[in-house]
C-alpha positions as CSV (number, residue, x, y, z in Angstrom):
1,M,127.9,243.0,189.6
2,S,131.5,243.3,188.5
3,D,134.2,245.8,189.6
4,D,133.5,247.7,186.4
5,D,129.8,248.0,187.2
6,P,129.0,249.1,190.7
7,G,125.2,248.8,190.1
8,Y,124.5,252.5,190.3
9,A,125.3,255.7,188.5
10,V,126.2,259.2,189.8
11,S,126.0,262.5,187.9
12,S,125.2,266.0,188.7
13,L,122.9,268.4,186.9
14,D,125.9,270.6,186.2
15,Q,127.6,267.7,184.3
16,I,124.5,267.2,182.2
17,G,123.9,270.8,181.2
18,E,124.3,274.4,182.1
19,G,121.9,277.1,183.3
20,Y,118.2,276.8,183.7
21,G,115.9,274.7,181.5
22,F,115.0,271.1,180.5
23,R,117.6,268.3,180.5
24,K,117.3,264.7,179.5
25,I,119.2,262.8,182.1
26,R,118.3,259.2,181.3
27,H,121.5,258.2,179.6
28,A,123.7,260.2,182.0
29,V,122.6,257.9,184.8
30,G,122.3,254.7,182.9
31,V,118.5,254.3,183.0
32,T,117.0,252.1,180.3
33,A,113.5,251.1,181.7
34,F,112.0,254.6,181.6
35,G,112.7,258.2,180.9
36,I,114.1,260.7,183.3
37,N,114.2,264.4,182.7
38,A,115.2,267.3,184.8
39,V,113.9,270.8,184.8
40,V,116.1,273.4,186.5
41,L,114.1,276.5,187.4
42,P,115.4,279.9,188.4
43,P,114.6,280.9,192.0
44,G,111.0,282.0,192.4
45,Y,109.9,280.5,189.1
46,S,106.9,278.1,188.9
47,S,106.6,275.3,186.3
48,G,102.8,275.5,186.3
49,E,100.4,272.6,186.7
50,H,100.2,269.8,184.3
51,Y,98.5,266.4,184.3
52,H,98.9,263.0,182.7
53,E,96.3,260.4,182.2
54,Q,98.6,257.4,181.6
55,Q,102.0,258.1,183.3
56,E,103.4,258.7,186.8
57,E,105.9,261.2,187.8
58,T,108.5,261.5,190.5
59,Y,109.6,264.8,191.9
60,F,112.9,265.4,193.5
61,V,113.6,268.9,194.9
62,H,117.3,269.6,195.5
63,Q,116.8,273.2,196.7
64,G,113.7,275.3,197.3
65,E,110.2,274.1,197.9
66,L,107.8,271.9,195.9
67,E,104.3,273.3,195.5
68,F,101.8,270.7,194.3
69,R,98.1,270.3,193.7
70,R,96.3,270.4,197.0
71,D,93.9,267.5,196.6
72,V,93.3,264.2,198.2
73,Y,95.6,262.3,195.9
74,S,98.5,264.7,196.3
75,Y,98.2,264.8,200.1
76,D,98.0,261.0,200.2
77,A,101.0,260.6,197.9
78,L,103.1,263.0,200.0
79,A,102.0,261.3,203.2
80,W,103.0,257.9,201.9
81,A,106.4,259.1,200.6
82,L,107.1,260.7,204.0
83,Y,106.0,257.5,205.7
84,K,108.3,255.4,203.5
85,N,111.2,257.7,204.5
86,G,110.5,257.3,208.2
87,R,109.1,260.8,208.6
88,Y,106.0,259.6,210.4
89,S,104.9,262.8,212.1
90,E,105.0,264.8,208.9
91,A,103.2,261.9,207.1
92,Q,100.5,262.0,209.8
93,D,99.9,265.7,209.1
94,Y,99.4,265.1,205.3
95,I,97.3,262.0,205.6
96,Q,95.0,263.9,207.9
97,K,94.6,266.6,205.3
98,A,93.7,263.9,202.8
99,L,91.2,262.2,205.1
100,V,89.5,265.6,205.9
101,L,88.5,265.7,202.2
102,K,86.3,262.6,202.8
103,T,87.6,260.2,200.2
104,P,85.9,256.8,199.9
105,E,89.3,255.4,198.6
106,P,90.1,252.4,200.9
107,M,93.9,252.7,200.2
108,F,94.0,256.1,201.8
109,H,92.6,254.7,205.0
110,Q,95.1,251.8,204.9
111,H,97.9,254.4,204.5
112,A,96.5,256.3,207.5
113,E,96.5,253.1,209.6
114,A,100.0,252.2,208.6
115,I,101.2,255.8,209.5
116,S,99.4,255.7,212.8
117,Q,101.0,252.3,213.7
118,A,104.4,253.6,212.8
119,L,104.0,256.6,215.0
120,E,102.9,254.3,217.9
121,R,106.0,252.0,217.3
122,A,108.3,255.0,217.2
123,A,106.9,256.4,220.5
124,K,107.8,253.1,222.4
């Protein structure tokens, strides 16, 4: 990296557009490998559910709350994200919600074990 390229980009949604609505932010933050869009919603507004067969999504909530599908995959994904961010107690709550739904998916049980071990380490 050079002095001219710090290796990261910073922007704000206000710099990329005004008001509520859809914004393409890929170029504003220098991303070339995949697309990034932002949806700025008014308070109390819901974006509704939607599904993709072939692509993944990342959600970042700056203010407010995220409401998501309440199924085994969503609970596991949230648990794993919380675990990766060191929020083991919260991760434990969500992985338990996933496991109660009786999934045969081995990865969920591996996540549960990793979260449990992290909680034990944190308690020491």
